[in-house]
C-alpha positions as CSV (number, residue, x, y, z in Angstrom):
1,X,53.0,100.1,-187.2
2,X,49.7,99.6,-184.9
3,X,51.9,100.6,-181.5
4,X,52.9,103.5,-183.3
5,X,49.4,104.5,-184.4
6,X,48.3,103.6,-180.3
7,X,50.9,105.5,-178.9
8,X,50.3,109.0,-181.0
9,X,46.5,108.5,-180.6
10,X,47.0,108.4,-176.4
11,X,49.8,111.7,-177.5
12,X,46.9,113.4,-179.2
13,X,44.2,113.1,-176.5
14,X,46.6,114.0,-174.0
15,X,46.9,117.6,-175.7
16,X,43.6,117.5,-176.5
17,X,42.6,117.2,-172.5
18,X,44.7,120.0,-171.7
19,X,43.6,122.5,-174.4
20,X,40.0,123.6,-175.1
21,X,38.6,126.6,-177.5
22,X,36.2,129.4,-175.5
23,X,34.7,132.2,-177.5
24,X,37.4,135.1,-176.0
25,X,40.4,132.6,-177.0
26,X,39.5,129.6,-179.5
27,X,41.6,127.1,-180.8
28,X,43.9,126.9,-183.6
29,X,44.0,123.0,-184.8
30,X,46.8,122.0,-187.1
31,X,46.4,118.4,-189.1
32,X,48.7,117.9,-191.2
33,X,48.1,114.7,-193.3
34,X,50.2,112.7,-196.4
35,X,49.4,115.0,-199.1
36,X,47.2,118.2,-197.5
37,X,48.0,120.3,-194.6
38,X,44.7,122.0,-192.6
39,X,43.9,124.6,-189.9
40,X,41.2,125.5,-188.4
41,X,40.2,128.1,-186.1
42,X,37.3,126.1,-183.3
43,X,35.0,127.7,-180.7
44,X,34.1,124.8,-178.6
45,X,31.8,126.2,-176.0
46,X,29.5,127.1,-179.1
47,X,31.0,123.6,-180.6
48,X,31.3,125.6,-184.6
49,X,34.3,126.8,-186.5
50,X,35.1,130.2,-186.8
51,X,37.9,129.6,-189.4
52,X,39.0,127.2,-192.1
53,X,42.4,127.0,-194.3
54,X,44.1,124.3,-196.0
55,X,46.5,123.3,-199.1
56,X,43.4,122.4,-201.3
57,X,41.4,125.6,-200.0
58,X,40.6,128.3,-203.6
59,X,43.2,130.6,-202.5
60,X,46.1,128.0,-202.9
61,X,44.8,125.9,-204.4
62,X,46.9,125.8,-208.1
63,X,48.9,128.3,-206.3
64,X,51.8,126.0,-205.0
65,X,53.9,123.0,-206.2
66,X,53.8,120.8,-203.8
67,X,50.8,120.6,-200.9
68,X,52.7,119.0,-198.3
69,X,56.2,121.0,-197.7
70,X,57.1,123.3,-195.2
71,X,56.7,126.8,-197.6
72,X,52.6,124.9,-197.9
73,X,52.3,124.7,-194.3
74,X,53.6,128.9,-194.3
75,X,51.0,129.5,-197.0
76,X,48.4,127.6,-194.8
77,X,49.3,129.8,-191.4
78,X,49.1,132.8,-193.1
79,X,46.1,132.6,-194.7
80,X,44.4,131.1,-191.6
81,X,45.8,134.2,-189.7
82,X,44.5,136.6,-192.7
83,X,41.1,134.5,-192.0
84,X,40.9,134.7,-188.4
85,X,41.5,138.4,-188.4
86,X,38.3,138.8,-190.7
87,X,36.2,136.9,-188.1
88,X,37.9,139.6,-185.4
89,X,39.9,137.0,-184.0
90,X,43.1,137.9,-182.8
91,X,44.1,135.3,-179.7
92,X,44.2,131.2,-180.0
93,X,45.0,128.5,-178.1
94,X,47.6,126.3,-180.2
95,X,46.6,122.2,-181.1
96,X,49.0,120.9,-182.5
97,X,47.0,117.4,-182.7
98,X,49.7,115.5,-181.1
99,X,52.5,116.3,-183.3
100,X,55.4,117.0,-182.5
101,X,56.4,121.2,-183.2
102,X,58.7,121.0,-185.4
103,X,59.0,121.3,-189.5
104,X,55.5,122.1,-190.9
105,X,53.3,122.3,-187.7
106,X,56.2,124.7,-186.4
107,X,56.0,126.9,-189.9
108,X,52.2,127.2,-189.7
109,X,52.5,128.3,-186.2
110,X,55.5,131.1,-187.1
111,X,53.5,131.9,-190.1
112,X,49.7,132.3,-188.3
113,X,51.9,134.5,-185.6
114,X,53.5,136.4,-187.9
115,X,50.2,137.1,-189.5
116,X,48.6,139.1,-186.5
117,X,47.2,135.8,-184.6
118,X,48.7,135.8,-180.5
119,X,49.4,132.5,-179.0
């Protein structure tokens, strides 16, 4: 198990070294944990988060049956797109944090695109 963790850390660093958010195109970071799904829109030049959404957000908490499914990822993708558009962010750079672009990560990205974000 330790070897798998080391390999995923290398993958995460490799992806993160190529992806950086600017003021014009902030970074949409996605993290899928064991129980919850998190998404943030981050401006790396200023170093702060513009918008954040997760399955723990008040808008979604209690409305989802389970918080670690593809349906939950879709709800988080829709919510992060809505919050980003409220902050006048239309175009982002997608940071999958070393995860493969399948399952929950892909579902979140597709819903964010459908919600109006361009990446």
